[in-house]
Structure formats: structure tokens, C-alpha cells
Biopython code that builds the backbone (N, CA, C, O; Angstrom):
import numpy as np
from Bio.PDB.StructureBuilder import StructureBuilder

atoms = [
    (1, "MET", "N", (-33.042, 20.105, 61.876)),
    (1, "MET", "CA", (-33.406, 20.869, 63.019)),
    (1, "MET", "C", (-33.407, 22.400, 62.725)),
    (1, "MET", "O", (-32.399, 22.998, 62.349)),
    (2, "PRO", "N", (-34.788, 23.068, 62.956)),
    (2, "PRO", "CA", (-34.989, 24.329, 62.674)),
    (2, "PRO", "C", (-34.196, 25.429, 63.355)),
    (2, "PRO", "O", (-33.684, 25.344, 64.471)),
    (3, "LEU", "N", (-34.165, 26.406, 62.589)),
    (3, "LEU", "CA", (-33.335, 27.768, 63.095)),
    (3, "LEU", "C", (-34.036, 28.388, 64.317)),
    (3, "LEU", "O", (-35.254, 28.254, 64.438)),
    (4, "PRO", "N", (-33.356, 29.018, 65.167)),
    (4, "PRO", "CA", (-33.879, 29.629, 66.337)),
    (4, "PRO", "C", (-34.459, 30.924, 65.886)),
    (4, "PRO", "O", (-33.815, 31.602, 65.086)),
    (5, "PRO", "N", (-35.637, 31.338, 66.333)),
    (5, "PRO", "CA", (-36.220, 32.482, 65.887)),
    (5, "PRO", "C", (-35.330, 33.587, 65.931)),
    (5, "PRO", "O", (-34.411, 33.578, 66.751)),
    (6, "ARG", "N", (-35.491, 34.550, 65.138)),
    (6, "ARG", "CA", (-34.740, 35.822, 65.267)),
    (6, "ARG", "C", (-35.258, 36.531, 66.436)),
    (6, "ARG", "O", (-36.444, 36.482, 66.760)),
    (7, "PRO", "N", (-34.258, 37.268, 67.142)),
    (7, "PRO", "CA", (-34.790, 38.053, 68.468)),
    (7, "PRO", "C", (-35.250, 39.394, 67.795)),
    (7, "PRO", "O", (-34.770, 39.998, 66.836)),
    (8, "VAL", "N", (-36.248, 39.652, 68.538)),
    (8, "VAL", "CA", (-37.214, 40.975, 68.341)),
    (8, "VAL", "C", (-36.192, 42.252, 68.758)),
    (8, "VAL", "O", (-35.688, 42.245, 69.881)),
    (9, "LEU", "N", (-35.965, 43.118, 68.013)),
    (9, "LEU", "CA", (-35.014, 44.074, 68.471)),
    (9, "LEU", "C", (-35.857, 45.495, 68.596)),
    (9, "LEU", "O", (-36.782, 45.711, 67.813)),
    (10, "ASP", "N", (-35.526, 46.367, 69.525)),
    (10, "ASP", "CA", (-36.095, 47.534, 69.698)),
    (10, "ASP", "C", (-35.661, 48.324, 68.734)),
    (10, "ASP", "O", (-34.451, 48.306, 68.505)),
    (11, "PRO", "N", (-36.562, 49.229, 67.919)),
    (11, "PRO", "CA", (-36.072, 50.072, 67.010)),
    (11, "PRO", "C", (-35.004, 51.146, 67.306)),
    (11, "PRO", "O", (-34.182, 51.607, 66.515)),
    (12, "ASP", "N", (-35.199, 51.477, 68.714)),
    (12, "ASP", "CA", (-34.238, 52.640, 69.155)),
    (12, "ASP", "C", (-33.070, 52.035, 70.009)),
    (12, "ASP", "O", (-32.348, 52.731, 70.723)),
    (13, "GLU", "N", (-32.961, 50.827, 69.887)),
    (13, "GLU", "CA", (-31.752, 49.918, 70.614)),
    (13, "GLU", "C", (-30.331, 50.224, 69.751)),
    (13, "GLU", "O", (-30.258, 50.094, 68.530)),
    (14, "MET", "N", (-29.557, 50.524, 70.353)),
    (14, "MET", "CA", (-28.094, 50.581, 69.703)),
    (14, "MET", "C", (-27.700, 49.248, 69.010)),
    (14, "MET", "O", (-27.810, 48.244, 69.713)),
    (15, "VAL", "N", (-27.285, 49.099, 67.817)),
    (15, "VAL", "CA", (-26.605, 47.864, 67.102)),
    (15, "VAL", "C", (-25.170, 48.160, 66.987)),
    (15, "VAL", "O", (-24.653, 49.277, 67.010)),
    (16, "PRO", "N", (-24.470, 46.778, 66.833)),
    (16, "PRO", "CA", (-23.232, 47.002, 66.598)),
    (16, "PRO", "C", (-22.913, 47.456, 65.137)),
    (16, "PRO", "O", (-23.601, 46.863, 64.306)),
    (17, "ALA", "N", (-22.043, 48.358, 64.635)),
    (17, "ALA", "CA", (-21.717, 48.454, 63.324)),
    (17, "ALA", "C", (-20.443, 48.140, 62.892)),
    (17, "ALA", "O", (-19.958, 48.909, 62.062)),
    (18, "LYS", "N", (-19.736, 47.125, 63.283)),
    (18, "LYS", "CA", (-18.432, 46.650, 63.074)),
    (18, "LYS", "C", (-18.341, 46.369, 61.515)),
    (18, "LYS", "O", (-17.274, 46.620, 60.954)),
    (19, "THR", "N", (-19.351, 45.887, 60.825)),
    (19, "THR", "CA", (-18.966, 45.517, 59.404)),
    (19, "THR", "C", (-18.888, 46.886, 58.592)),
    (19, "THR", "O", (-17.984, 47.111, 57.787)),
    (20, "LEU", "N", (-19.855, 47.726, 58.860)),
    (20, "LEU", "CA", (-19.842, 49.080, 58.395)),
    (20, "LEU", "C", (-18.688, 49.909, 58.441)),
    (20, "LEU", "O", (-18.189, 50.607, 57.559)),
    (21, "CYS", "N", (-18.291, 49.679, 59.818)),
    (21, "CYS", "CA", (-16.983, 50.492, 60.168)),
    (21, "CYS", "C", (-15.821, 49.969, 59.358)),
    (21, "CYS", "O", (-15.028, 50.742, 58.821)),
    (22, "ARG", "N", (-15.725, 48.726, 59.275)),
    (22, "ARG", "CA", (-14.718, 48.053, 58.564)),
    (22, "ARG", "C", (-14.808, 48.616, 56.905)),
    (22, "ARG", "O", (-13.860, 49.159, 56.338)),
    (23, "ARG", "N", (-16.041, 48.381, 56.327)),
    (23, "ARG", "CA", (-16.080, 49.086, 54.907)),
    (23, "ARG", "C", (-15.639, 50.313, 54.892)),
    (23, "ARG", "O", (-14.902, 50.610, 53.952)),
    (24, "VAL", "N", (-15.915, 51.206, 55.769)),
    (24, "VAL", "CA", (-15.586, 52.579, 55.784)),
    (24, "VAL", "C", (-14.228, 52.622, 55.990)),
    (24, "VAL", "O", (-13.748, 53.564, 55.358)),
    (25, "ARG", "N", (-13.518, 52.085, 56.522)),
    (25, "ARG", "CA", (-12.092, 52.051, 56.954)),
    (25, "ARG", "C", (-11.410, 51.583, 55.709)),
    (25, "ARG", "O", (-10.493, 52.244, 55.223)),
    (26, "ALA", "N", (-11.752, 50.668, 55.274)),
    (26, "ALA", "CA", (-11.326, 50.057, 53.956)),
    (26, "ALA", "C", (-11.295, 51.030, 52.828)),
    (26, "ALA", "O", (-10.311, 51.160, 52.100)),
    (27, "PHE", "N", (-12.644, 51.862, 52.675)),
    (27, "PHE", "CA", (-12.755, 52.743, 51.526)),
    (27, "PHE", "C", (-11.673, 53.947, 51.913)),
    (27, "PHE", "O", (-10.925, 54.377, 51.035)),
    (28, "ALA", "N", (-11.630, 54.434, 53.173)),
    (28, "ALA", "CA", (-10.661, 55.512, 53.461)),
    (28, "ALA", "C", (-9.183, 55.156, 53.278)),
    (28, "ALA", "O", (-8.359, 55.969, 52.860)),
    (29, "ASN", "N", (-8.898, 53.900, 53.614)),
    (29, "ASN", "CA", (-7.419, 53.378, 53.023)),
    (29, "ASN", "C", (-7.359, 53.437, 51.592)),
    (29, "ASN", "O", (-6.420, 54.005, 51.035)),
    (30, "ALA", "N", (-8.182, 52.955, 51.030)),
    (30, "ALA", "CA", (-7.862, 53.085, 49.673)),
    (30, "ALA", "C", (-7.774, 54.411, 49.023)),
    (30, "ALA", "O", (-7.125, 54.608, 47.995)),
    (31, "LEU", "N", (-8.528, 55.417, 49.730)),
    (31, "LEU", "CA", (-8.540, 56.778, 49.055)),
    (31, "LEU", "C", (-7.150, 57.464, 49.354)),
    (31, "LEU", "O", (-6.574, 58.258, 48.610)),
    (32, "LEU", "N", (-6.722, 57.011, 50.583)),
    (32, "LEU", "CA", (-5.374, 57.741, 51.105)),
    (32, "LEU", "C", (-4.288, 56.986, 50.274)),
    (32, "LEU", "O", (-3.226, 57.592, 50.127)),
    (33, "ASN", "N", (-4.398, 55.811, 49.737)),
    (33, "ASN", "CA", (-3.368, 55.015, 49.125)),
    (33, "ASN", "C", (-3.757, 55.051, 47.508)),
    (33, "ASN", "O", (-3.611, 54.068, 46.781)),
    (34, "LEU", "N", (-4.250, 56.270, 47.076)),
    (34, "LEU", "CA", (-4.859, 56.045, 45.557)),
    (34, "LEU", "C", (-3.687, 55.982, 44.884)),
    (34, "LEU", "O", (-3.905, 55.215, 43.946)),
    (35, "ASP", "N", (-2.617, 56.339, 44.837)),
    (35, "ASP", "CA", (-1.356, 56.289, 43.886)),
    (35, "ASP", "C", (-1.076, 54.817, 43.767)),
    (35, "ASP", "O", (-0.965, 54.284, 42.664)),
    (36, "HIS", "N", (-0.970, 54.198, 44.830)),
    (36, "HIS", "CA", (-0.683, 52.741, 44.854)),
    (36, "HIS", "C", (-1.679, 51.841, 44.168)),
    (36, "HIS", "O", (-1.333, 50.880, 43.482)),
    (37, "HIS", "N", (-2.919, 52.190, 44.380)),
    (37, "HIS", "CA", (-3.917, 51.378, 43.692)),
    (37, "HIS", "C", (-3.947, 51.958, 42.133)),
    (37, "HIS", "O", (-4.335, 51.163, 41.277)),
    (38, "ILE", "N", (-3.611, 53.116, 41.768)),
    (38, "ILE", "CA", (-3.683, 53.378, 40.486)),
    (38, "ILE", "C", (-2.438, 52.557, 39.907)),
    (38, "ILE", "O", (-2.559, 52.069, 38.783)),
    (39, "HIS", "N", (-1.385, 52.402, 40.535)),
    (39, "HIS", "CA", (-0.059, 51.615, 39.885)),
    (39, "HIS", "C", (-0.486, 50.192, 39.849)),
    (39, "HIS", "O", (-0.082, 49.458, 38.947)),
    (40, "ARG", "N", (-1.350, 49.726, 40.862)),
    (40, "ARG", "CA", (-1.594, 48.023, 40.721)),
    (40, "ARG", "C", (-2.362, 48.030, 39.753)),
    (40, "ARG", "O", (-1.991, 47.222, 38.902)),
    (41, "MET", "N", (-3.470, 48.693, 39.426)),
    (41, "MET", "CA", (-4.541, 48.591, 38.355)),
    (41, "MET", "C", (-3.699, 48.686, 36.845)),
    (41, "MET", "O", (-3.967, 47.904, 35.933)),
    (42, "ALA", "N", (-2.910, 49.488, 36.749)),
    (42, "ALA", "CA", (-2.149, 49.730, 35.512)),
    (42, "ALA", "C", (-1.357, 48.442, 35.248)),
    (42, "ALA", "O", (-1.293, 47.919, 34.136)),
    (43, "ARG", "N", (-0.674, 47.904, 36.505)),
    (43, "ARG", "CA", (0.106, 46.754, 36.163)),
    (43, "ARG", "C", (-0.693, 45.373, 36.080)),
    (43, "ARG", "O", (-0.152, 44.343, 35.677)),
    (44, "TRP", "N", (-2.146, 45.443, 36.532)),
    (44, "TRP", "CA", (-3.053, 44.481, 36.007)),
    (44, "TRP", "C", (-3.291, 44.429, 34.605)),
    (44, "TRP", "O", (-3.176, 43.430, 33.895)),
    (45, "ARG", "N", (-3.640, 45.599, 34.245)),
    (45, "ARG", "CA", (-4.229, 45.892, 32.901)),
    (45, "ARG", "C", (-2.945, 45.483, 31.831)),
    (45, "ARG", "O", (-3.090, 44.903, 30.755)),
    (46, "ALA", "N", (-1.785, 45.898, 32.366)),
    (46, "ALA", "CA", (-0.431, 45.303, 31.286)),
    (46, "ALA", "C", (-0.388, 44.054, 31.429)),
    (46, "ALA", "O", (-0.219, 43.490, 30.347)),
    (47, "GLN", "N", (-0.488, 43.204, 32.507)),
    (47, "GLN", "CA", (-0.506, 41.832, 32.541)),
    (47, "GLN", "C", (-1.745, 41.394, 31.870)),
    (47, "GLN", "O", (-1.664, 40.365, 31.200)),
    (48, "ARG", "N", (-2.786, 41.956, 31.935)),
    (48, "ARG", "CA", (-3.937, 41.190, 31.003)),
    (48, "ARG", "C", (-3.519, 41.283, 29.650)),
    (48, "ARG", "O", (-3.626, 40.304, 28.911)),
    (49, "ALA", "N", (-2.908, 42.699, 29.127)),
    (49, "ALA", "CA", (-2.518, 42.851, 27.577)),
    (49, "ALA", "C", (-1.740, 41.827, 27.215)),
    (49, "ALA", "O", (-2.044, 41.131, 26.246)),
    (50, "ALA", "N", (-0.736, 41.625, 27.882)),
    (50, "ALA", "CA", (0.242, 40.816, 27.595)),
    (50, "ALA", "C", (-0.115, 39.365, 27.782)),
    (50, "ALA", "O", (0.580, 38.547, 27.179)),
    (51, "GLN", "N", (-1.044, 38.959, 28.490)),
    (51, "GLN", "CA", (-1.454, 37.482, 28.506)),
    (51, "GLN", "C", (-2.487, 37.300, 27.185)),
    (51, "GLN", "O", (-2.557, 36.231, 26.579)),
    (52, "SER", "N", (-3.233, 38.421, 26.841)),
    (52, "SER", "CA", (-4.163, 38.242, 25.851)),
    (52, "SER", "C", (-3.412, 37.834, 24.389)),
    (52, "SER", "O", (-4.016, 37.312, 23.452)),
    (53, "LYS", "N", (-2.091, 38.149, 24.386)),
    (53, "LYS", "CA", (-1.403, 37.877, 23.176)),
    (53, "LYS", "C", (-0.675, 36.703, 23.013)),
    (53, "LYS", "O", (0.115, 36.436, 22.107)),
    (54, "LEU", "N", (-1.047, 35.939, 24.087)),
    (54, "LEU", "CA", (-0.295, 34.547, 24.285)),
    (54, "LEU", "C", (-1.380, 33.371, 23.961)),
    (54, "LEU", "O", (-2.548, 33.450, 24.341)),
    (55, "PRO", "N", (-0.911, 32.379, 23.287)),
    (55, "PRO", "CA", (-1.983, 31.280, 23.152)),
    (55, "PRO", "C", (-2.744, 30.910, 24.219)),
    (55, "PRO", "O", (-2.319, 31.171, 25.344)),
    (56, "TRP", "N", (-3.850, 30.316, 24.075)),
    (56, "TRP", "CA", (-4.791, 30.189, 25.067)),
    (56, "TRP", "C", (-4.377, 29.325, 26.304)),
    (56, "TRP", "O", (-4.830, 29.587, 27.418)),
    (57, "LYS", "N", (-3.429, 28.198, 26.070)),
    (57, "LYS", "CA", (-3.179, 27.225, 26.930)),
    (57, "LYS", "C", (-1.706, 27.810, 27.816)),
    (57, "LYS", "O", (-1.258, 27.306, 28.846)),
    (58, "GLU", "N", (-1.262, 28.755, 27.225)),
    (58, "GLU", "CA", (-0.154, 29.443, 27.883)),
    (58, "GLU", "C", (-0.505, 30.522, 28.850)),
    (58, "GLU", "O", (0.370, 31.060, 29.527)),
    (59, "ARG", "N", (-1.811, 30.865, 28.935)),
    (59, "ARG", "CA", (-2.385, 32.175, 29.846)),
    (59, "ARG", "C", (-2.264, 31.872, 31.292)),
    (59, "ARG", "O", (-2.541, 30.700, 31.547)),
    (60, "THR", "N", (-1.951, 32.549, 32.238)),
    (60, "THR", "CA", (-1.596, 32.152, 33.428)),
    (60, "THR", "C", (-2.329, 33.261, 34.305)),
    (60, "THR", "O", (-2.419, 33.072, 35.518)),
    (61, "LEU", "N", (-2.867, 34.433, 33.716)),
    (61, "LEU", "CA", (-3.844, 35.307, 34.546)),
    (61, "LEU", "C", (-5.143, 34.639, 34.923)),
    (61, "LEU", "O", (-5.809, 34.017, 34.095)),
    (62, "ARG", "N", (-5.493, 34.780, 36.192)),
    (62, "ARG", "CA", (-6.519, 34.241, 36.498)),
    (62, "ARG", "C", (-7.741, 35.017, 36.742)),
    (62, "ARG", "O", (-8.825, 34.443, 36.644)),
    (63, "ARG", "N", (-7.675, 36.377, 37.079)),
    (63, "ARG", "CA", (-8.691, 37.315, 37.049)),
    (63, "ARG", "C", (-9.276, 37.848, 35.815)),
    (63, "ARG", "O", (-8.569, 38.218, 34.877)),
    (64, "LEU", "N", (-10.419, 37.887, 35.802)),
    (64, "LEU", "CA", (-10.812, 38.576, 34.260)),
    (64, "LEU", "C", (-11.377, 40.050, 34.470)),
    (64, "LEU", "O", (-11.666, 40.857, 33.586)),
    (65, "SER", "N", (-11.473, 40.223, 35.951)),
    (65, "SER", "CA", (-11.802, 41.788, 36.325)),
    (65, "SER", "C", (-11.367, 41.812, 37.589)),
    (65, "SER", "O", (-11.398, 40.846, 38.352)),
    (66, "PRO", "N", (-10.873, 43.117, 37.895)),
    (66, "PRO", "CA", (-10.338, 43.792, 39.077)),
    (66, "PRO", "C", (-11.569, 43.814, 40.066)),
    (66, "PRO", "O", (-11.296, 43.893, 41.264)),
    (67, "ILE", "N", (-12.699, 43.761, 39.746)),
    (67, "ILE", "CA", (-13.735, 43.827, 40.766)),
    (67, "ILE", "C", (-14.202, 42.384, 40.875)),
    (67, "ILE", "O", (-14.328, 41.680, 39.872)),
    (68, "ARG", "N", (-14.462, 41.947, 42.127)),
    (68, "ARG", "CA", (-14.870, 40.446, 42.284)),
    (68, "ARG", "C", (-16.268, 40.182, 41.736)),
    (68, "ARG", "O", (-17.182, 41.003, 41.811)),
    (69, "PRO", "N", (-16.362, 38.999, 41.191)),
    (69, "PRO", "CA", (-17.394, 38.754, 40.483)),
    (69, "PRO", "C", (-18.813, 38.786, 41.204)),
    (69, "PRO", "O", (-18.713, 38.615, 42.419)),
    (70, "GLY", "N", (-20.079, 38.961, 40.748)),
    (70, "GLY", "CA", (-21.253, 38.817, 41.436)),
    (70, "GLY", "C", (-21.665, 40.197, 42.064)),
    (70, "GLY", "O", (-21.248, 41.284, 41.662)),
    (71, "VAL", "N", (-22.409, 40.033, 42.949)),
    (71, "VAL", "CA", (-23.026, 41.422, 43.705)),
    (71, "VAL", "C", (-22.249, 41.654, 44.934)),
    (71, "VAL", "O", (-21.813, 40.647, 45.493)),
    (72, "PRO", "N", (-21.998, 42.813, 45.456)),
    (72, "PRO", "CA", (-21.164, 43.313, 46.543)),
    (72, "PRO", "C", (-22.079, 42.492, 47.845)),
    (72, "PRO", "O", (-23.181, 41.944, 47.805)),
    (73, "PRO", "N", (-21.220, 42.655, 48.836)),
    (73, "PRO", "CA", (-21.865, 41.893, 50.098)),
    (73, "PRO", "C", (-23.013, 42.742, 50.658)),
    (73, "PRO", "O", (-22.841, 43.960, 50.724)),
    (74, "GLY", "N", (-23.961, 42.298, 50.993)),
    (74, "GLY", "CA", (-25.072, 42.899, 51.634)),
    (74, "GLY", "C", (-26.045, 43.562, 50.417)),
    (74, "GLY", "O", (-26.963, 44.359, 50.612)),
    (75, "TYR", "N", (-25.671, 43.106, 49.310)),
    (75, "TYR", "CA", (-26.544, 43.797, 48.070)),
    (75, "TYR", "C", (-28.224, 43.324, 48.442)),
    (75, "TYR", "O", (-28.550, 42.233, 48.911)),
    (76, "ARG", "N", (-29.055, 44.343, 48.127)),
    (76, "ARG", "CA", (-30.421, 43.945, 48.032)),
    (76, "ARG", "C", (-30.804, 44.872, 46.664)),
    (76, "ARG", "O", (-30.234, 45.907, 46.321)),
    (77, "GLU", "N", (-31.915, 44.212, 45.999)),
    (77, "GLU", "CA", (-32.464, 44.779, 44.707)),
    (77, "GLU", "C", (-33.075, 46.197, 45.236)),
    (77, "GLU", "O", (-32.758, 47.195, 44.589)),
    (78, "ARG", "N", (-33.814, 46.334, 46.216)),
    (78, "ARG", "CA", (-34.240, 47.287, 46.744)),
    (78, "ARG", "C", (-33.895, 47.411, 48.172)),
    (78, "ARG", "O", (-34.551, 46.854, 49.051)),
    (79, "PRO", "N", (-32.531, 48.378, 48.468)),
    (79, "PRO", "CA", (-32.222, 48.536, 49.767)),
    (79, "PRO", "C", (-33.163, 49.034, 50.645)),
    (79, "PRO", "O", (-34.050, 49.790, 50.247)),
    (80, "LYS", "N", (-33.047, 48.627, 52.010)),
    (80, "LYS", "CA", (-33.913, 49.187, 53.084)),
    (80, "LYS", "C", (-33.419, 50.407, 53.794)),
    (80, "LYS", "O", (-34.097, 51.065, 54.582)),
    (81, "THR", "N", (-32.036, 50.685, 53.410)),
    (81, "THR", "CA", (-31.443, 51.787, 54.282)),
    (81, "THR", "C", (-30.732, 52.645, 53.234)),
    (81, "THR", "O", (-30.589, 52.302, 52.060)),
    (82, "LEU", "N", (-30.283, 53.839, 53.787)),
    (82, "LEU", "CA", (-29.647, 54.625, 53.038)),
    (82, "LEU", "C", (-28.291, 54.089, 52.859)),
    (82, "LEU", "O", (-27.838, 54.191, 51.719)),
    (83, "VAL", "N", (-27.543, 53.534, 53.761)),
    (83, "VAL", "CA", (-26.175, 52.783, 53.751)),
    (83, "VAL", "C", (-26.429, 51.690, 52.472)),
    (83, "VAL", "O", (-25.554, 51.695, 51.606)),
    (84, "GLY", "N", (-27.314, 50.963, 52.337)),
    (84, "GLY", "CA", (-27.541, 50.081, 51.244)),
    (84, "GLY", "C", (-27.789, 50.514, 50.148)),
    (84, "GLY", "O", (-27.568, 49.853, 49.133)),
    (85, "GLU", "N", (-28.400, 51.952, 50.127)),
    (85, "GLU", "CA", (-28.547, 52.420, 48.588)),
    (85, "GLU", "C", (-27.256, 53.118, 48.276)),
    (85, "GLU", "O", (-26.871, 53.265, 47.116)),
    (86, "THR", "N", (-26.583, 53.552, 49.334)),
    (86, "THR", "CA", (-25.286, 54.048, 48.882)),
    (86, "THR", "C", (-24.186, 53.156, 48.329)),
    (86, "THR", "O", (-23.367, 53.459, 47.462)),
    (87, "LEU", "N", (-24.313, 51.953, 49.009)),
    (87, "LEU", "CA", (-23.332, 50.771, 48.554)),
    (87, "LEU", "C", (-23.680, 50.506, 47.228)),
    (87, "LEU", "O", (-22.816, 50.492, 46.351)),
    (88, "LYS", "N", (-24.992, 50.271, 46.969)),
    (88, "LYS", "CA", (-25.550, 49.895, 45.673)),
    (88, "LYS", "C", (-24.922, 50.755, 44.556)),
    (88, "LYS", "O", (-24.421, 50.289, 43.532)),
    (89, "ASP", "N", (-25.003, 52.021, 44.860)),
    (89, "ASP", "CA", (-24.658, 53.169, 44.032)),
    (89, "ASP", "C", (-23.215, 53.039, 43.939)),
    (89, "ASP", "O", (-22.819, 53.017, 42.773)),
    (90, "CYS", "N", (-22.335, 52.950, 44.806)),
    (90, "CYS", "CA", (-20.752, 52.817, 44.644)),
    (90, "CYS", "C", (-20.431, 51.733, 43.773)),
    (90, "CYS", "O", (-19.442, 51.847, 43.050)),
    (91, "HIS", "N", (-21.252, 50.512, 43.733)),
    (91, "HIS", "CA", (-20.971, 49.337, 43.213)),
    (91, "HIS", "C", (-21.127, 49.669, 41.531)),
    (91, "HIS", "O", (-20.272, 49.421, 40.681)),
    (92, "ILE", "N", (-22.339, 50.240, 41.327)),
    (92, "ILE", "CA", (-22.569, 50.792, 39.967)),
    (92, "ILE", "C", (-21.781, 51.782, 39.380)),
    (92, "ILE", "O", (-21.540, 51.739, 38.174)),
    (93, "LEU", "N", (-21.261, 52.858, 40.250)),
    (93, "LEU", "CA", (-20.156, 53.694, 39.782)),
    (93, "LEU", "C", (-18.834, 52.876, 39.457)),
    (93, "LEU", "O", (-18.218, 53.240, 38.455)),
    (94, "ALA", "N", (-18.322, 51.796, 40.204)),
    (94, "ALA", "CA", (-17.343, 51.038, 39.924)),
    (94, "ALA", "C", (-17.462, 50.256, 38.583)),
    (94, "ALA", "O", (-16.573, 50.233, 37.731)),
    (95, "LEU", "N", (-18.494, 49.707, 38.505)),
    (95, "LEU", "CA", (-18.810, 48.930, 37.190)),
    (95, "LEU", "C", (-18.876, 49.858, 35.935)),
    (95, "LEU", "O", (-18.496, 49.418, 34.850)),
    (96, "ASP", "N", (-19.374, 51.196, 36.065)),
    (96, "ASP", "CA", (-19.227, 52.052, 35.016)),
    (96, "ASP", "C", (-18.091, 52.538, 34.830)),
    (96, "ASP", "O", (-17.815, 52.796, 33.658)),
    (97, "ALA", "N", (-17.151, 52.801, 35.790)),
    (97, "ALA", "CA", (-15.849, 53.258, 35.529)),
    (97, "ALA", "C", (-14.816, 52.251, 34.828)),
    (97, "ALA", "O", (-13.903, 52.593, 34.075)),
    (98, "LEU", "N", (-15.165, 50.817, 35.258)),
    (98, "LEU", "CA", (-14.296, 49.907, 34.722)),
    (98, "LEU", "C", (-14.689, 49.664, 33.330)),
    (98, "LEU", "O", (-13.816, 49.356, 32.520)),
    (99, "ASN", "N", (-15.948, 49.775, 32.961)),
    (99, "ASN", "CA", (-16.411, 49.574, 31.506)),
    (99, "ASN", "C", (-16.099, 50.684, 30.619)),
    (99, "ASN", "O", (-15.898, 50.463, 29.425)),
    (100, "SER", "N", (-16.034, 52.014, 31.165)),
    (100, "SER", "CA", (-15.648, 53.244, 30.474)),
    (100, "SER", "C", (-14.163, 53.261, 30.082)),
    (100, "SER", "O", (-13.817, 53.839, 29.052)),
    (101, "SER", "N", (-13.394, 52.724, 30.772)),
    (101, "SER", "CA", (-11.790, 52.687, 30.404)),
    (101, "SER", "C", (-11.484, 51.825, 29.753)),
    (101, "SER", "O", (-10.308, 51.695, 29.413)),
]
sb = StructureBuilder()
sb.init_structure("model")
sb.init_model(0)
sb.init_chain("A")
sb.init_seg("    ")
for serial, (resi, resn, name, xyz) in enumerate(atoms, 1):
    if name == "N":
        sb.init_residue(resn, " ", resi, " ")
    sb.init_atom(name, np.array(xyz, "f"), 0.0, 1.0, " ", f" {name:<3s}", serial, name[0])
structure = sb.get_structure()
């Protein structure tokens, strides 16, 4: 069954920004609770360091990185909007910060 055609949108028409608002709200929440997230990251690193000393079969840590694998949601190689460009830059900064520490 073929997909229905995409509706033609007027460039001046308002569009819902629910997903972008959720991302901004999550980012703001993370910044407001920075101490909590710093301690959470420190606990994760301590657990990972302790797990690395165990034999392979006894390790239980599931995550290899605190950042989810793959590209972020909405990622495009060449973003079409300033928001997409900003999200791409934030992801690059997060990966850089993770690799430099």
C-alpha cells in the first residue's frame, strides 16, 4: 500500500514545535540540575572503572558510553535549519567533552 502524499504546507503557516520544546525543556532541566548530573556521571565512571578490573564474564555494566549510540534524533549531514545546525554542534561538543576527559 503506497504512502499518502505529504501535505503541501504554506511557508508562512505556523507549525507545532512540540518536539523542539521538549528538547529545550530537557536541556534546561539538565542545566538546572547540573550537580545531580555531575554526580551521576562520576558514579557511572567509577562503576565502569571497577567493572574493567573484573574478568570479562563477571562484568555487568551494560552501557559503554553515557551518550546513546548513533546519531542524535533529527540528525542530518547538512542541516536545513539553524536548529538542526545547533543540535549537530551540541552533539559534536558532547562527544568531544566525553573523549577529552
